Biotite code that builds the C-alpha atoms (Angstrom):
import biotite.structure as struc

atoms = struc.array([
    struc.Atom([0.000, 0.000, 0.000], chain_id="A", res_id=1, res_name="MET", atom_name="CA", element="C"),
    struc.Atom([2.792, 2.427, 0.820], chain_id="A", res_id=2, res_name="LYS", atom_name="CA", element="C"),
    struc.Atom([4.378, 1.918, -2.603], chain_id="A", res_id=3, res_name="LYS", atom_name="CA", element="C"),
    struc.Atom([1.118, 2.496, -4.435], chain_id="A", res_id=4, res_name="ILE", atom_name="CA", element="C"),
    struc.Atom([0.109, 5.669, -2.584], chain_id="A", res_id=5, res_name="LEU", atom_name="CA", element="C"),
    struc.Atom([2.608, 8.116, -4.182], chain_id="A", res_id=6, res_name="PRO", atom_name="CA", element="C"),
    struc.Atom([1.846, 6.756, -7.640], chain_id="A", res_id=7, res_name="GLU", atom_name="CA", element="C"),
    struc.Atom([-1.877, 7.068, -7.080], chain_id="A", res_id=8, res_name="MET", atom_name="CA", element="C"),
    struc.Atom([-1.481, 10.636, -5.825], chain_id="A", res_id=9, res_name="LEU", atom_name="CA", element="C"),
    struc.Atom([0.554, 11.578, -8.891], chain_id="A", res_id=10, res_name="ALA", atom_name="CA", element="C"),
    struc.Atom([-2.001, 9.950, -11.195], chain_id="A", res_id=11, res_name="PHE", atom_name="CA", element="C"),
    struc.Atom([-4.864, 11.688, -9.406], chain_id="A", res_id=12, res_name="LEU", atom_name="CA", element="C"),
    struc.Atom([-3.065, 15.030, -9.668], chain_id="A", res_id=13, res_name="PHE", atom_name="CA", element="C"),
    struc.Atom([-2.629, 14.531, -13.413], chain_id="A", res_id=14, res_name="LEU", atom_name="CA", element="C"),
    struc.Atom([-6.307, 13.743, -13.827], chain_id="A", res_id=15, res_name="LEU", atom_name="CA", element="C"),
    struc.Atom([-7.580, 16.610, -11.703], chain_id="A", res_id=16, res_name="VAL", atom_name="CA", element="C"),
    struc.Atom([-5.464, 19.417, -13.148], chain_id="A", res_id=17, res_name="LEU", atom_name="CA", element="C"),
    struc.Atom([-4.936, 19.516, -16.889], chain_id="A", res_id=18, res_name="PRO", atom_name="CA", element="C"),
    struc.Atom([-1.547, 20.999, -17.658], chain_id="A", res_id=19, res_name="SER", atom_name="CA", element="C"),
    struc.Atom([-2.778, 24.148, -19.392], chain_id="A", res_id=20, res_name="CYS", atom_name="CA", element="C"),
    struc.Atom([-5.193, 25.024, -16.598], chain_id="A", res_id=21, res_name="ALA", atom_name="CA", element="C"),
    struc.Atom([-2.535, 24.354, -13.969], chain_id="A", res_id=22, res_name="ALA", atom_name="CA", element="C"),
    struc.Atom([0.043, 26.587, -15.698], chain_id="A", res_id=23, res_name="ILE", atom_name="CA", element="C"),
    struc.Atom([-2.516, 29.374, -16.230], chain_id="A", res_id=24, res_name="ALA", atom_name="CA", element="C"),
    struc.Atom([-3.547, 29.258, -12.577], chain_id="A", res_id=25, res_name="GLY", atom_name="CA", element="C"),
    struc.Atom([0.047, 29.253, -11.378], chain_id="A", res_id=26, res_name="ILE", atom_name="CA", element="C"),
    struc.Atom([1.044, 32.322, -13.362], chain_id="A", res_id=27, res_name="PHE", atom_name="CA", element="C"),
    struc.Atom([-2.111, 34.225, -12.461], chain_id="A", res_id=28, res_name="LYS", atom_name="CA", element="C"),
    struc.Atom([-0.982, 33.898, -8.851], chain_id="A", res_id=29, res_name="ALA", atom_name="CA", element="C"),
    struc.Atom([2.324, 35.595, -9.647], chain_id="A", res_id=30, res_name="GLY", atom_name="CA", element="C"),
    struc.Atom([5.730, 34.851, -11.078], chain_id="A", res_id=31, res_name="MET", atom_name="CA", element="C"),
    struc.Atom([7.407, 33.965, -7.761], chain_id="A", res_id=32, res_name="PHE", atom_name="CA", element="C"),
    struc.Atom([4.558, 31.686, -6.764], chain_id="A", res_id=33, res_name="THR", atom_name="CA", element="C"),
    struc.Atom([4.656, 30.045, -10.193], chain_id="A", res_id=34, res_name="GLY", atom_name="CA", element="C"),
    struc.Atom([8.375, 29.361, -9.977], chain_id="A", res_id=35, res_name="ILE", atom_name="CA", element="C"),
    struc.Atom([7.993, 28.039, -6.431], chain_id="A", res_id=36, res_name="LEU", atom_name="CA", element="C"),
    struc.Atom([5.170, 25.667, -7.399], chain_id="A", res_id=37, res_name="VAL", atom_name="CA", element="C"),
    struc.Atom([7.066, 24.414, -10.469], chain_id="A", res_id=38, res_name="ILE", atom_name="CA", element="C"),
    struc.Atom([10.176, 23.709, -8.377], chain_id="A", res_id=39, res_name="VAL", atom_name="CA", element="C"),
    struc.Atom([8.099, 21.845, -5.785], chain_id="A", res_id=40, res_name="ILE", atom_name="CA", element="C"),
    struc.Atom([6.381, 19.749, -8.468], chain_id="A", res_id=41, res_name="VAL", atom_name="CA", element="C"),
    struc.Atom([9.714, 18.866, -10.119], chain_id="A", res_id=42, res_name="VAL", atom_name="CA", element="C"),
    struc.Atom([11.231, 17.866, -6.763], chain_id="A", res_id=43, res_name="VAL", atom_name="CA", element="C"),
    struc.Atom([8.195, 15.719, -5.958], chain_id="A", res_id=44, res_name="LEU", atom_name="CA", element="C"),
    struc.Atom([8.328, 14.034, -9.356], chain_id="A", res_id=45, res_name="LEU", atom_name="CA", element="C"),
    struc.Atom([12.041, 13.295, -8.951], chain_id="A", res_id=46, res_name="LEU", atom_name="CA", element="C"),
    struc.Atom([11.375, 11.895, -5.479], chain_id="A", res_id=47, res_name="PHE", atom_name="CA", element="C"),
    struc.Atom([8.574, 9.660, -6.768], chain_id="A", res_id=48, res_name="ILE", atom_name="CA", element="C"),
    struc.Atom([10.677, 8.458, -9.706], chain_id="A", res_id=49, res_name="ILE", atom_name="CA", element="C"),
    struc.Atom([13.618, 7.672, -7.424], chain_id="A", res_id=50, res_name="SER", atom_name="CA", element="C"),
    struc.Atom([11.366, 5.724, -5.030], chain_id="A", res_id=51, res_name="ARG", atom_name="CA", element="C"),
    struc.Atom([9.749, 3.743, -7.833], chain_id="A", res_id=52, res_name="VAL", atom_name="CA", element="C"),
    struc.Atom([13.049, 2.908, -9.547], chain_id="A", res_id=53, res_name="SER", atom_name="CA", element="C"),
    struc.Atom([14.670, 1.630, -6.310], chain_id="A", res_id=54, res_name="LYS", atom_name="CA", element="C"),
    struc.Atom([12.557, -1.554, -6.333], chain_id="A", res_id=55, res_name="LYS", atom_name="CA", element="C"),
])
C-alpha cells in the first residue's frame, strides 16, 4: 500500500489538473509563486521516480 500511494497521488493530480489550466492558474498567482510551485512539483516528481526505480 505504501508503494502504491505516491503513484496514485501523482495519477490523481494529473487527472484533476490539466496541464494548461494548472500553468494558467500558477502564473495568475504571480511569477514567484509560479516558480515556487514548479520547483516543488519537479522535486516531488524526482522523489517519486527515485522511489519507484529503487525496487
